[in-house]
Every structure is written in C-alpha cells, then in structure tokens.
N, C-alpha and C positions, 0 to 999 in steps of 0.2 A: 327695867333698866337700872343699871348700877349707878350709884352715885359717884360723881367726879372725886378723885382723891383731894385731901386737904393740901394746901400749899405753905402750911405753916413752917417756919424755921427749924422747929425742933424735929420735925418729920424729915427735913430735908439733911439735917445733920445726922441724924440716926441711919437714914438709909445710905448716906454716903460712906458711913463707916464700913459697909459691907461690901463695897467694890473698890478697886483701885483706882488711883487718880488719873492713870493713863487709859482707862477703859473708854471705848469709843461711845459708851452710854453715859459717861461722866456728867454730861451737860443736859440730862433728860429734863424736860421743863416741868414734871409734876412729880413729886415724891409720893411715896404711900401716905394713906391717911394716918393719923395719930393713933387710932385704935390697934393698927397692926405694925406700925414702924419698928417698935420694939423688937418683935419676932424677926422681921427681916434684918436688922442688924446684928442678930445672935449668931449668924452663920458668915464665916468668912472664906475667902478663896482658899486659905491654908487648909481649912477643914475639908473643903472639897477636894483638894489634892490628896489629903491623907486618906480619905474614904476610897476615892477612885484608884488611887495607887495601890490599896490593898486589894481590892476587888479584880484589878487588872494584873495583879502579881503572878509571878510563876508558881506560887504555893497553891493558887487556886485553879491551876491547870486549865484555864479557859473555860471553866463553870459549866461543862456540859452536863445536862440534866441526866440523872442516873449515875454519875460518876463521883468520886470522892471529892473533887474540887468543888462541885456544886454544893455538896453537903457543907463544906467549909464556908462557902459564900452565904448559904442559908443561916448557918450558925452566927455568922458576922452580922447580918442584917437583924436577926432576931435579937443579938446581944445589944445592938443599937436601940432597938425598941424598948429593950428592958431598962437600959440605963435611962431612958427617958420616962419610965414608969407608965408607958402606955399599956392599955388593958390588954391582956392575952386571953382570947376567947376560943382558942383552939382546944382539942382534946387534951385533958390532963393540964389544963391551964397553961397551953403551949402558944406559940406564935405560928404554928404550923397547919396547913390543911394538907394532908396526905393525898397525892395524886397517884392512882394505880400506875406502876411502872415496873415492869418486870425486868430482873436482871439474871443472867445466867453466869455461873463461874465453873471453870473447868476444875475437875477432879483429877490433879495431876497424877496420882498413883495409879489411876484406872485409865489413863489416856496414853496412847502410844501408836507408832506405826511400826509392824514387823515385816520381816520379808522371808520366806520360806522356799526351800527347794526340796523336793522329795519328802514333803511332809514334815521337815526339820527345819526349825528357825534357825536363820544364819545371821540375822541382824535384827536388832530392836532399837528403835529411835524413841526415847523417852520424851515426855512432854517438854523437859527443859531444854531439849535440843530441837525443838519445833517452834515455829512462830507462826503467828496468823490469828484467826478468830473463828468462832463456832457459835451458832445461834441455837443449835439443836444436837441432841445426842446422836450418835451413829455407831452402829456396829456392822462391819462389812468386810468382805473379802473378794479376792478374785485374782485372775492372772494378770500380771503387770504388762502394759503397753508403754513402752519408752517413746515419748514423743520430743523430737529435737526440733526447735523452730528457730530461724533466723528472723530476729525482730525487724519488720519492715520499717522503711523510712517513713517518719512521721511528717504528715503535711499539715498545715495551718499553725496557728500559734493560740496559746492562751485558751480561752474556751471555745476557740474556733478549731482546736486540734481535731482531725478526722480520725475515727477509729478504722485501723488497717483491717483488710480481708486477708485472711490466711489462707492460702491456696492449698487445696489437698484435704481439708479436714472434712468436707462433705463424703468422701469416699471411705472414711475409717469405719470399722466395724469393732465398736467398743463396749456394746451393752454387756453389763454385769462384769466389766473389767476395771482394774484400778489403773488409771492413766497417770503416769509421772511425766510432767512437763518441764523440759529444760529450754528456756529462752535464751539464746545467744544474745548477749548485750551488745549495743552499739557504742562505740567510744565517742561518736559524734553527737548523739541524742540520748540524754539520759532517760527522757520520758518514753522512748520507744519500747523499752522492757515492759514497763507498767501497762501501756496502751496494748501491746501484744497479748499480755497476759488476759486482758479484758476481752480481746478478740478471740482467743482460743476458747474461752468461756462461752461466749455467744456462739461460736461455731460448733461447740460440742452440745448445746442446748438441744433437748429432745433425742438424744443418742442413748440415754439411760446408763451411763457409766455407773459402776459401784461407787467409785470416788474419784476426784481429780486432785491430785498433788503436785506442788510445784517444787523444783529442785534448783539449788543455785550453788556457785562455786564457794561461797563464804559459808562459815557455820553461822547459823541465824542465831539471834538472841531475842529474848522478850518473852518467850513462851507463847502458848495459846491464850488468848483472852475471850471471855464470853461477851455477849451483846446485851444491851438494854434497850427498852422501849416502852411506849405507852400500851397498856393493855386495853382490851375492848371495853372495860368498864370506864376507861377515861374518854370514851366517845368517839374514837378514831379507828375503826378496824382497818382501814386502808394502811395507816401507820403501822399498826402492830403487824399487819401481815409482811409490811416491807422490811420488818426486822429479821423475818426468817430468811436470811441470806443463805447461799450455798456455803459449805465447808470451805475455808480458806487457809490451808496449811503448807507451809514451805520448810523443807529440810535441806542441808548441804554440807560442804566441807568434807570431812572423812567420812561421814556417813554417806554421802552421795558415791564417793569412790569405793566404799565397801559394797554399796548396792550393786554398782557397776560390775565390780569382780564377781560377785555372786551369781550375777545374770550371765556371765560369760563374756564380758565387754570391759574396756578400759576407757581412760579419759578421752582417748583419741575419737571415740564415738561421737563425742559432744561437737567436735569440729568437723565431722564428716558430712557428706551430702545427703545421707539418708534421714528422711523424716521419722520412719519407724524402724530402726535397726533391729535385728534379730535378738530376741530377749527371752530368757527362760527363767521366769521366777514368779512366785505367788505373793500377794501381799494382804495383810489383814490391817485394818484401820479401826481402832477403838478410840471414841470420845465420850467421856462421860460428864455430865454436867449436873449441877445443882441450881435450883431456881429460887428465887425470892424478890422481895420488894427492894427496889433501887432507891437511892436518895433522890426523891422527887416530892417536891412540896411547894405550895404557895405560902409566902411569908407574909402574915398580915397582923395588924394591930389596930386598936380603936382608941381615939380621944373622944370620951363621951361629951356630948353636948351639954349646955347648961340650962336650955329651956325646956321646962316639963312637957310642952306640947310638941316641941320639934326634935328633941334629943333622939328619938327613935327614927329619924330620917338621917341618911348618911350622904356625904360627899366622899367619893372613892378618888384617891391619888395613887396612880400606879405606874409601874415600869415592868419590864422582864428582866429576870435575874441571870437568866442562862445565856451561853454562848455556844460555839461549837467545839470547844474543847482542844484535843491535841490532834486534830486531822491534818496529817502532814506537818507537824510542828506545832508548836503553842501558838494559840489564836488568843491573845489577851483580851480582845473586845472591850478596849478602853472606851470606844465611843458606843459600840453596840453591845451591851447596853449598860456598861458600868456608868456611863454618864446619867442614863435616866434613873438607875438605882441610886446614885449620888444625889440625884435631883429628889427623889423620894425621901432620903434620909435627911436632906436639907430642908425640905418642906416640913417634915414631922417635927424637926428641931425648931423651926420657927413657931409652929402652933404650939409646941410645949413652953417655949421660952417667953412666949407673949403673955404679958399679964391678963389681957382681956381674951377670955376663951370664947369659941363660937358657940351659937345657939344649937345648932345641928351637930351631929357627931360627925367626925372625920375618920375614913376607914383607909388606912395605908396599906398597899399590897404589892408585893414584887412577885411575879409569877414564873413558873418553871415552865419548860416545853415550849417557849414561843419559837424557838429555831426549828422544832419538830412539827410545826403545823399549829401553832397557837393552842397546845394542848392544855396548858395549865389554866389559862384565862376561860377556855371553853368548859372545862370541869368546874372551875369557880362559878361561872354564870349559871350552869345547869344544877349546881349543888351549893347555891349561894348560903353562907352562913347567916346572912341577914336576909329578910324578906327582900326579893328583887324590886318590888314595887316601892321600897323605902329608900332607894337609891336615887338622889336628886340628879346626879351626874357623874360620869366617870372621866377624869383627867388623865391622859396617858402621855408620859414622856419616853421617847425612844429616839436614841441618837441626838442628843441635845448639845454635844460638846465640840463640834466642828463647824468649820465654814464650807458651804457647799462649793464643790469644784467638779470639774469633768471627770467621769469614772467609766467603768465598764459597761453601764447601762445607758449611758447618754450624757445629757447636760453639756452637750458639745460647747465649747467655748468658755464654760463658766471658771472663773479664777477665784479662789479663796479670798483674795484680797479685796474683791469686789462685793463679798457677802459677809463681811465681819458683822453687821447687824441685821442680817435677814433671817427670819424664821418662817417656817411653813406651818399655817393653821389648817389643819386637815379634818374634814368631817363635820364641822360645826354647822353647816348649812343643809346637811343631809336629813335631819330630824327635827331639831328644836331651834329655830331662829333666834329666840330669846337668849340662848346661850352664846350664840354667834355674837349678837349684839353686847353682851357682857364682855366677852373677849375683847371686842373692838374697842370698847370704852376703857377697859384696864390697860390697855396698850398705851394709853396717854402717858402713864407712869412708867412702862416698861420701855418704851421708845424703840421697838423693832420696826423694822421694814418688813412688814407681813406680806407673804405670798401665799397664793392660793392655787398654784399650778402643779401640785403633787397629789391631786385627789386619786391617781392610780395607786399610790402607796396606802390608800385606805385599808385595804384587806390584809395588809401585811403586818399588823401589829394588834396587840391584844384588845384594844377599844373595840375592834370590829365584832367580837362576841357580845359585848354589851349592846352594841347598836342592834344587833339581830334580835335582841330581847325587848327592844323599844326603850332603852335607856339613853338619855342625852349623852353625848360624848364630845370631847375635844382632845385631838392628837397634836403634840407638839413635837416638831421635827426640824432639825437645822440642816438636813440634806445629806445626799450621799457624797462620797469621795473616792479616791482611788485606793483607799486602804479598807474599803468595806469587805468584811469576811476575808480578810488577809492576815497573815502573821504580822503584818506591820501596823495594825490599829493598836497603837501604844499609847501610854499616858502622856509622854512627851509631846504629843501633837495635839492635845486637848487645849482648847480656848477656855480656860477656867472661868474667866469673868464673864463670858458668854452664858456658860452653864449655870452659874450663880444667878445671873440675871434670868434666865429662862425659869428656873426654880422659884426665884422670887415672883416672877409674873404669875405662875400657877397657883402660889400661895395667895396672891392678892384676889385672882379669881375665886379660888376655893372659898376664901374668906366671907367675900360677898355671897356665893351659892349658900353657905352655911348659916347666914344672917337674914337674908332677904325674907319677907313673910311669905312670899309665892316661891313656886319653884317653875323651871322652864318645862313648857308642855310640849307635846308632840303634835305637829301639823298633820291633820288626817291624810291630805293628799300626799304628803311625803312618806307617812307609814305605809301607804298602799304599796310601795315599792319593795317593802320588807315583809309585810304581812305573809305569814305562812312559812317563811324560811326557817324560823326557830320557835315563832310564837303567832296566835292569832290576834292577840290584843297586846298592845305595848305595856311594859312595865310602868312607865310614866304616863301621866294622865295625858288624854287626847284633847287638845283644844276645842272647847266648845262640845265636848261629848260627855258620854256617861262615864261613871266611874269605872276603872278598869277591873277585871274579874279577880277573884282570889288567886294568890300566887301559884297555888297548886296546878292552876290550869294554863300558867304561863311559863313554867319551869322554875318558879322562884323556890327558895329555901324554906328554912323553918319559920 
C-alpha cells in the first residue's frame, strides 16, 4: 500500500504553482509528497498547450502511422526526450523502435490509363491527371464497358447511412473488361455519389473485371497515392491483408470528354437513360509501384533508476502517438491522443526536473499504430527492448484532455459540465489489485471523481497488449465526446488543467511504483482469464506462486 502524501506547506505551494487558481481541483486536500513536489511544479498548463498544440497542428497532418506527419510527430517527441537527456537505447542510440510497416509509392512515369481503337492509342491519361489510391501494381487491358449510374437516394444519417443497391449490376457481363463508371451526382445529397461508388464495387465483386475506373465531370487533382500498413512481421496479418485494397482511380474533365468522343459518344450519354450505352474502345491500365518501410516507430526513452538492486526493473508510462490522418480532411487528434502524448511529455519532464530520482527505472513510450489495431504496442510487448518480466507496471494515458459527454457510442444524457473532475480508471482490477489500491490512495492528492463504468474500453488502447502478457496495467481515460475521431477534435476544446492533473496523478503513481520495495503481483484467479491468450505464465510474479519462467517462454525481449 502506498504511503499517504505529505501535507507540508512547502509541498502545497510547489504543487499549486502547476495548476491555475480557477481549476476545479485547486482545493484538493492533499498535495504531493515533498520528495516529488518539485517535479510536479516543473510543468505548467502553458507547457501542455505548447506541446499539444504542436502535435495537433496541421503540419503534423493527423499523425497517421506510415505517413510523413507521423514521422514529424515521432521526431518531435524524440527531440523532447533528447532535451531532457533521457537515455536513448534504440538502434544507433536512437529513441526509436522500428515497427514493420510497408509503404507503396506510385512511379508516376510508368503509371497511366490509355485508350485505343483499332490497335492505335487515341488518348493517354498520365498519373498527374489521375487521382485515387493503389496498394498493388497492375498491368491489364480489355474492352471498355461504360457504366452510367444514377446515384440512388441515401437513407439514414451519419454512421447509420444505408448502402444503396444498384439495380442491373447482377446482369452485367464484364469479365476481363475495363469498366469505366460514371455516377451522376445528386444536388440534394453530397454523400450519395460516394455511397453509390461503394455500392458499384460491391455489386461488381466476383465478376472479375480487368479493372474498374471512375470518371467525373471535373479534372481530378492529387495524383495516385500508395497505401501503407503493418506487415506480417508486426504481428497482425489481418491488418496487412486489409491494406491490399482494390485499385481506386478516377479521371475526368477533358479526358472524359476525349474518351467519350473516341468511343463514338458525347457528353449527352452521361445524362441518358442507358446504363451501358454502346461503346467501342479498348483500354490499358498500368500502375507501377515501389515498396519500402514507412515511418512507423515506437518512440521510447529511459530514465535510469538509482538503486543498484532495482534499477533493472521498469515502470512504463505510455500513450499512443498516432491518429487517423487526413481521412476526409485533417483530423487533428487533439484529445485522441495528443493529450496522452502530452501527458507522457509532462511526466517525463517531472521525473527529470525532480531532484530526487526514483529507485527503479522509468521507461517512457509513445506507440505507433494504435488506430490500426494496437499494432505498435503489440510489437513492443512481443519484442520488448527490456525483459518483459522486469516491467513492474504499465500506466497508459489515452484521451485525457476532455470532459465526458454524450457521443455517437452512447453515454446518453452525459454533459461535459457535470464531468469536470471525472476520470475513468480502467483495468486496474483485472490483474493486480495492489496497483488498483495504489491508484485509489494516490487519488487523495489528485482529487478526481473516479469512475469504473468504462471497462468496455479496456481492449481499445495499448495497455491491453501488456495485460495479455501478464503485466499489471492502469488505463487513464477522461471519456468519449462528440468530437471523437472527427475533424473537430481540436486543441481549443482541451481542458488543459485537467490534462495536467491527470499527468501529475500518473507521475505520483509511477513515483511510488518506482520506489516501493515490492511490486504488484498477479492474482492467480485473475490470470486464469488471460492465460494462453498471449502467454502461459504472466510476466509479473504470481501472488503466492513460483517465480515466473524465463522471458523467452513468455514473449519477453532481450
């Protein structure tokens, strides 16, 4: 059991300097103990605003794993660790653990769509007049089938929109043919065209066309982009397979008009009633790609412990660094999870700036690929750069910057103003009750209204991969809101005082974990629910049980 924090006047003054006077937590009854109050006072709300504002800025393009914006975010966090003089134990003394993540790039000079008649090329559309995405190289040709579709009316709203069924697709004979699809847009429903395209793809599935291309009135821009995703070596073949999506290419404008003319038609055919008007043209589709490692890395650093006997044990403080990128517009991911990453930056600063250093080592890590199926943390846990059995506990911060409110997934009637001091403590009772008790004791200083009603969120963040290995975990989460995974998850909506308070709470817990003589043990009856999912024996000691096996038998690292 953790000791109760000191109530000394010095501690109170130091800690008060780290929060604004207007904070709903300002009158917390117990400040932090003197041995750690200096570190807590070293981080301000202004620091958090600067860090989070940078992470969620347009420059970082939503931090999607595998994309340039994620590389910028990884470099930003690594530079923070470097300035703190934390140990870099990655390859070549870096702060990175590279996660296998393939990226394809389009070779524009070798990528095009051409149309022929009588064996003679009459039109070539180069890569810079195409738009879309390709995950695999393609070289194919065939007779053109022009398919003109009226976008059906969309029913439902938001995530409840229903995919329309396009009548007549079942009767089409398109095997080994190049299908050019023109969807007549609806002025009254902007989403109708997009959903119609999905419906066409679904309706043509299994008919073995040589290629499916889309045409539009406007000249497209943006070119064809490659795709990126976790490779099989990252431990998730299902995700890797999902990245092998069909070719998605669109052309239009003058190229569409030229194609129609070459095929014996004009623009009037696009407004006619025929679904497959007469057309006489051959097409060739060439897509050339190069493949390589994309920016995908876990960013980690170590503050070494001071005790000769305990320094080889670690308290892990983590977050996920990635978000969903530019899917339908910039997704800043201010709360998800620039807030948690800001929390890691804050906690690392607190430990470094505190005069008294912990006995055990502290390992700070920001994972990649969380939004793609917890890929980065899965790779970290299975290829741990420190022995997995040496991890005393993993403390995960994910979405710690808002006040829970009604959202797409539920929480009906929840209002942000009623949740100013609420914090969800998740997973602490699933493996190691001693860690749960420590979190409760430390909340005397933090002053949160702790809630335990979001255990359904347990499997949705990176701590879950540590729990499967038998590492005690605690997941800190302030709740969902209407901006979750939307372009509106912006820094101006962050409750920065609360974010800093969560980070300080995690710092306080980690400080105790790093200094207590003993460590949280796994309850045998609780481990029985996890045994065999990823390991037969837990990484942490079983309460009242024999010592755990060597790391190699449990998926541990070096």
